[in-house]
ChimeraX commands (.cxc) that place a marker at each C-alpha (Angstrom):
marker #1 position 9.23,-4.97,8.77 radius 0.5
marker #1 position 12.36,-5.32,10.18 radius 0.5
marker #1 position 12.59,-3.12,13.07 radius 0.5
marker #1 position 9.92,-1.32,12.39 radius 0.5
marker #1 position 6.51,-2.20,14.47 radius 0.5
marker #1 position 2.73,-0.17,14.73 radius 0.5
marker #1 position 2.39,2.36,16.65 radius 0.5
marker #1 position 1.78,2.34,20.23 radius 0.5
marker #1 position -0.16,5.28,22.48 radius 0.5
marker #1 position 2.83,5.96,24.18 radius 0.5
marker #1 position 4.42,6.67,21.05 radius 0.5
marker #1 position 1.74,9.66,19.49 radius 0.5
marker #1 position 4.07,12.57,21.52 radius 0.5
marker #1 position 7.20,11.39,20.28 radius 0.5
marker #1 position 6.25,11.17,16.58 radius 0.5
marker #1 position 5.20,14.18,16.44 radius 0.5
marker #1 position 8.24,15.31,17.74 radius 0.5
marker #1 position 10.01,13.81,15.72 radius 0.5
marker #1 position 7.98,14.86,12.30 radius 0.5
marker #1 position 8.62,18.51,13.32 radius 0.5
marker #1 position 12.30,18.11,13.69 radius 0.5
marker #1 position 12.03,16.89,10.46 radius 0.5
marker #1 position 9.91,19.98,9.24 radius 0.5
marker #1 position 6.82,18.01,8.61 radius 0.5
marker #1 position 3.94,19.42,9.85 radius 0.5
marker #1 position 1.87,22.12,8.63 radius 0.5
marker #1 position -0.15,24.36,10.62 radius 0.5
marker #1 position -3.43,23.23,8.51 radius 0.5
marker #1 position -2.78,19.65,9.38 radius 0.5
marker #1 position -2.94,18.54,12.73 radius 0.5
marker #1 position -1.07,15.65,13.38 radius 0.5
marker #1 position -2.80,14.17,16.27 radius 0.5
marker #1 position -6.04,13.91,13.79 radius 0.5
marker #1 position -3.47,12.41,11.46 radius 0.5
marker #1 position -2.33,9.47,13.25 radius 0.5
marker #1 position -5.64,9.12,15.20 radius 0.5
marker #1 position -7.27,8.51,11.33 radius 0.5
marker #1 position -4.59,5.98,10.63 radius 0.5
marker #1 position -5.00,3.70,13.62 radius 0.5
marker #1 position -8.90,4.05,13.03 radius 0.5
marker #1 position -9.07,2.05,10.00 radius 0.5
marker #1 position -7.80,-1.56,8.85 radius 0.5
marker #1 position -6.01,0.14,5.76 radius 0.5
marker #1 position -3.91,2.61,6.97 radius 0.5
marker #1 position -0.99,2.73,9.76 radius 0.5
marker #1 position 2.20,4.31,11.60 radius 0.5
marker #1 position 4.54,2.25,11.62 radius 0.5
marker #1 position 7.92,3.56,14.01 radius 0.5
marker #1 position 11.05,2.24,14.60 radius 0.5
marker #1 position 12.97,2.46,18.07 radius 0.5
marker #1 position 16.53,2.62,19.27 radius 0.5
marker #1 position 17.13,2.86,22.78 radius 0.5
marker #1 position 13.75,3.78,24.24 radius 0.5
marker #1 position 13.23,6.33,21.15 radius 0.5
marker #1 position 11.51,6.82,18.64 radius 0.5
marker #1 position 13.91,7.53,15.75 radius 0.5
marker #1 position 12.41,6.77,12.62 radius 0.5
marker #1 position 8.35,6.64,11.11 radius 0.5
marker #1 position 6.04,6.17,8.39 radius 0.5
marker #1 position 2.33,6.37,7.63 radius 0.5
marker #1 position 1.30,4.24,5.12 radius 0.5
marker #1 position -2.63,3.32,3.90 radius 0.5
marker #1 position -4.38,2.47,0.94 radius 0.5
marker #1 position -7.36,2.53,-1.05 radius 0.5
marker #1 position -7.95,-0.97,-2.47 radius 0.5
marker #1 position -5.83,-0.45,-4.98 radius 0.5
marker #1 position -2.61,1.55,-4.30 radius 0.5
marker #1 position -0.93,2.59,-1.38 radius 0.5
marker #1 position 0.31,6.04,-0.27 radius 0.5
marker #1 position 3.27,6.97,1.80 radius 0.5
marker #1 position 2.97,9.82,4.10 radius 0.5
marker #1 position 5.35,11.27,6.83 radius 0.5
marker #1 position 8.72,9.70,6.93 radius 0.5
marker #1 position 10.46,10.46,9.15 radius 0.5
marker #1 position 13.90,10.19,10.11 radius 0.5
marker #1 position 15.69,11.88,13.83 radius 0.5
marker #1 position 17.89,14.16,11.94 radius 0.5
marker #1 position 20.37,12.87,14.52 radius 0.5
marker #1 position 20.24,9.34,12.88 radius 0.5
marker #1 position 19.77,10.42,8.88 radius 0.5
marker #1 position 22.25,8.93,6.39 radius 0.5
marker #1 position 22.35,5.41,7.81 radius 0.5
marker #1 position 20.20,3.62,5.81 radius 0.5
marker #1 position 16.88,4.14,7.85 radius 0.5
marker #1 position 14.56,6.29,5.49 radius 0.5
marker #1 position 15.06,3.39,2.85 radius 0.5
marker #1 position 14.34,0.93,6.01 radius 0.5
marker #1 position 11.30,2.80,6.53 radius 0.5
marker #1 position 9.77,3.06,3.11 radius 0.5
marker #1 position 10.71,-0.52,2.33 radius 0.5
marker #1 position 8.99,-1.29,5.80 radius 0.5
marker #1 position 5.57,0.48,4.57 radius 0.5
marker #1 position 6.04,-1.10,0.96 radius 0.5
marker #1 position 5.81,-4.47,2.54 radius 0.5
marker #1 position 2.99,-3.60,4.72 radius 0.5
marker #1 position 1.02,-2.10,2.08 radius 0.5
marker #1 position 2.08,-4.98,-0.01 radius 0.5
marker #1 position 1.07,-7.69,2.09 radius 0.5
marker #1 position -3.06,-6.20,2.03 radius 0.5
marker #1 position -2.90,-6.52,-1.89 radius 0.5
marker #1 position -1.67,-2.60,-3.08 radius 0.5
marker #1 position 0.61,-3.19,-6.26 radius 0.5
marker #1 position 1.52,0.28,-6.32 radius 0.5
marker #1 position 2.81,3.25,-4.10 radius 0.5
marker #1 position 2.56,6.52,-4.32 radius 0.5
marker #1 position 4.09,9.50,-2.52 radius 0.5
marker #1 position 3.48,13.45,-2.38 radius 0.5
marker #1 position 6.84,15.67,-2.33 radius 0.5
marker #1 position 6.13,19.37,-1.18 radius 0.5
marker #1 position 7.69,21.27,-3.88 radius 0.5
marker #1 position 9.81,23.58,-1.14 radius 0.5
marker #1 position 11.67,20.14,-0.35 radius 0.5
marker #1 position 12.83,19.42,-3.86 radius 0.5
marker #1 position 15.83,18.34,-1.83 radius 0.5
marker #1 position 14.13,14.65,-0.68 radius 0.5
marker #1 position 13.58,13.66,-4.52 radius 0.5
marker #1 position 16.92,11.94,-5.20 radius 0.5
marker #1 position 16.38,9.63,-2.18 radius 0.5
marker #1 position 12.86,8.85,-3.65 radius 0.5
marker #1 position 14.47,8.03,-7.35 radius 0.5
marker #1 position 17.51,5.73,-5.54 radius 0.5
marker #1 position 14.56,3.55,-3.97 radius 0.5
marker #1 position 13.29,3.38,-7.68 radius 0.5
marker #1 position 10.61,5.78,-7.19 radius 0.5
marker #1 position 9.66,8.20,-10.71 radius 0.5
marker #1 position 7.64,11.19,-11.28 radius 0.5
marker #1 position 4.45,10.27,-13.02 radius 0.5
marker #1 position 3.18,12.05,-15.93 radius 0.5
marker #1 position 0.22,12.84,-13.93 radius 0.5
marker #1 position -1.20,16.22,-12.24 radius 0.5
marker #1 position -2.37,16.19,-8.77 radius 0.5
marker #1 position -5.39,18.22,-7.99 radius 0.5
marker #1 position -6.73,18.18,-4.52 radius 0.5
marker #1 position -10.09,20.30,-2.68 radius 0.5
marker #1 position -11.00,20.68,0.65 radius 0.5
marker #1 position -14.45,19.30,1.59 radius 0.5
marker #1 position -16.24,20.40,4.94 radius 0.5
marker #1 position -16.16,17.14,7.76 radius 0.5
marker #1 position -18.89,15.29,7.81 radius 0.5
marker link #1:1,2 radius 0.2
marker link #1:2,3 radius 0.2
marker link #1:3,4 radius 0.2
marker link #1:4,5 radius 0.2
marker link #1:5,6 radius 0.2
marker link #1:6,7 radius 0.2
marker link #1:7,8 radius 0.2
marker link #1:8,9 radius 0.2
marker link #1:9,10 radius 0.2
marker link #1:10,11 radius 0.2
marker link #1:11,12 radius 0.2
marker link #1:12,13 radius 0.2
marker link #1:13,14 radius 0.2
marker link #1:14,15 radius 0.2
marker link #1:15,16 radius 0.2
marker link #1:16,17 radius 0.2
marker link #1:17,18 radius 0.2
marker link #1:18,19 radius 0.2
marker link #1:19,20 radius 0.2
marker link #1:20,21 radius 0.2
marker link #1:21,22 radius 0.2
marker link #1:22,23 radius 0.2
marker link #1:23,24 radius 0.2
marker link #1:24,25 radius 0.2
marker link #1:25,26 radius 0.2
marker link #1:26,27 radius 0.2
marker link #1:27,28 radius 0.2
marker link #1:28,29 radius 0.2
marker link #1:29,30 radius 0.2
marker link #1:30,31 radius 0.2
marker link #1:31,32 radius 0.2
marker link #1:32,33 radius 0.2
marker link #1:33,34 radius 0.2
marker link #1:34,35 radius 0.2
marker link #1:35,36 radius 0.2
marker link #1:36,37 radius 0.2
marker link #1:37,38 radius 0.2
marker link #1:38,39 radius 0.2
marker link #1:39,40 radius 0.2
marker link #1:40,41 radius 0.2
marker link #1:41,42 radius 0.2
marker link #1:42,43 radius 0.2
marker link #1:43,44 radius 0.2
marker link #1:44,45 radius 0.2
marker link #1:45,46 radius 0.2
marker link #1:46,47 radius 0.2
marker link #1:47,48 radius 0.2
marker link #1:48,49 radius 0.2
marker link #1:49,50 radius 0.2
marker link #1:50,51 radius 0.2
marker link #1:51,52 radius 0.2
marker link #1:52,53 radius 0.2
marker link #1:53,54 radius 0.2
marker link #1:54,55 radius 0.2
marker link #1:55,56 radius 0.2
marker link #1:56,57 radius 0.2
marker link #1:57,58 radius 0.2
marker link #1:58,59 radius 0.2
marker link #1:59,60 radius 0.2
marker link #1:60,61 radius 0.2
marker link #1:61,62 radius 0.2
marker link #1:62,63 radius 0.2
marker link #1:63,64 radius 0.2
marker link #1:64,65 radius 0.2
marker link #1:65,66 radius 0.2
marker link #1:66,67 radius 0.2
marker link #1:67,68 radius 0.2
marker link #1:68,69 radius 0.2
marker link #1:69,70 radius 0.2
marker link #1:70,71 radius 0.2
marker link #1:71,72 radius 0.2
marker link #1:72,73 radius 0.2
marker link #1:73,74 radius 0.2
marker link #1:74,75 radius 0.2
marker link #1:75,76 radius 0.2
marker link #1:76,77 radius 0.2
marker link #1:77,78 radius 0.2
marker link #1:78,79 radius 0.2
marker link #1:79,80 radius 0.2
marker link #1:80,81 radius 0.2
marker link #1:81,82 radius 0.2
marker link #1:82,83 radius 0.2
marker link #1:83,84 radius 0.2
marker link #1:84,85 radius 0.2
marker link #1:85,86 radius 0.2
marker link #1:86,87 radius 0.2
marker link #1:87,88 radius 0.2
marker link #1:88,89 radius 0.2
marker link #1:89,90 radius 0.2
marker link #1:90,91 radius 0.2
marker link #1:91,92 radius 0.2
marker link #1:92,93 radius 0.2
marker link #1:93,94 radius 0.2
marker link #1:94,95 radius 0.2
marker link #1:95,96 radius 0.2
marker link #1:96,97 radius 0.2
marker link #1:97,98 radius 0.2
marker link #1:98,99 radius 0.2
marker link #1:99,100 radius 0.2
marker link #1:100,101 radius 0.2
marker link #1:101,102 radius 0.2
marker link #1:102,103 radius 0.2
marker link #1:103,104 radius 0.2
marker link #1:104,105 radius 0.2
marker link #1:105,106 radius 0.2
marker link #1:106,107 radius 0.2
marker link #1:107,108 radius 0.2
marker link #1:108,109 radius 0.2
marker link #1:109,110 radius 0.2
marker link #1:110,111 radius 0.2
marker link #1:111,112 radius 0.2
marker link #1:112,113 radius 0.2
marker link #1:113,114 radius 0.2
marker link #1:114,115 radius 0.2
marker link #1:115,116 radius 0.2
marker link #1:116,117 radius 0.2
marker link #1:117,118 radius 0.2
marker link #1:118,119 radius 0.2
marker link #1:119,120 radius 0.2
marker link #1:120,121 radius 0.2
marker link #1:121,122 radius 0.2
marker link #1:122,123 radius 0.2
marker link #1:123,124 radius 0.2
marker link #1:124,125 radius 0.2
marker link #1:125,126 radius 0.2
marker link #1:126,127 radius 0.2
marker link #1:127,128 radius 0.2
marker link #1:128,129 radius 0.2
marker link #1:129,130 radius 0.2
marker link #1:130,131 radius 0.2
marker link #1:131,132 radius 0.2
marker link #1:132,133 radius 0.2
marker link #1:133,134 radius 0.2
marker link #1:134,135 radius 0.2
marker link #1:135,136 radius 0.2
marker link #1:136,137 radius 0.2
marker link #1:137,138 radius 0.2
marker link #1:138,139 radius 0.2
view
């Protein structure tokens, strides 16, 4: 995970600001809750890269004991096109691989289709599956 480390308490505000700058947050997903949830389990994490005292890249990763998932892959807009997105994905893949995940999935919002080429260049491909979801009330 060269250059990446697990998120610390002091990083939370900066990570959320990064996600907002990258247009990754949505009103229905509380980023504080997402970070907290990821940090509560040994099966998920948020990895960050810091430069000159600033968080410039992040990725949330988790697994279900079988497959890994990536979320919130973000690079500071002023730092993009320097390989940091690729580094974030590879750091998350390494973290997941060390925990036994043998495949990594990710979701791309349809309105963010421009990022499809980025993931294809990293070896990701569109799977012939239909993603279905249902919101459930918290326990």
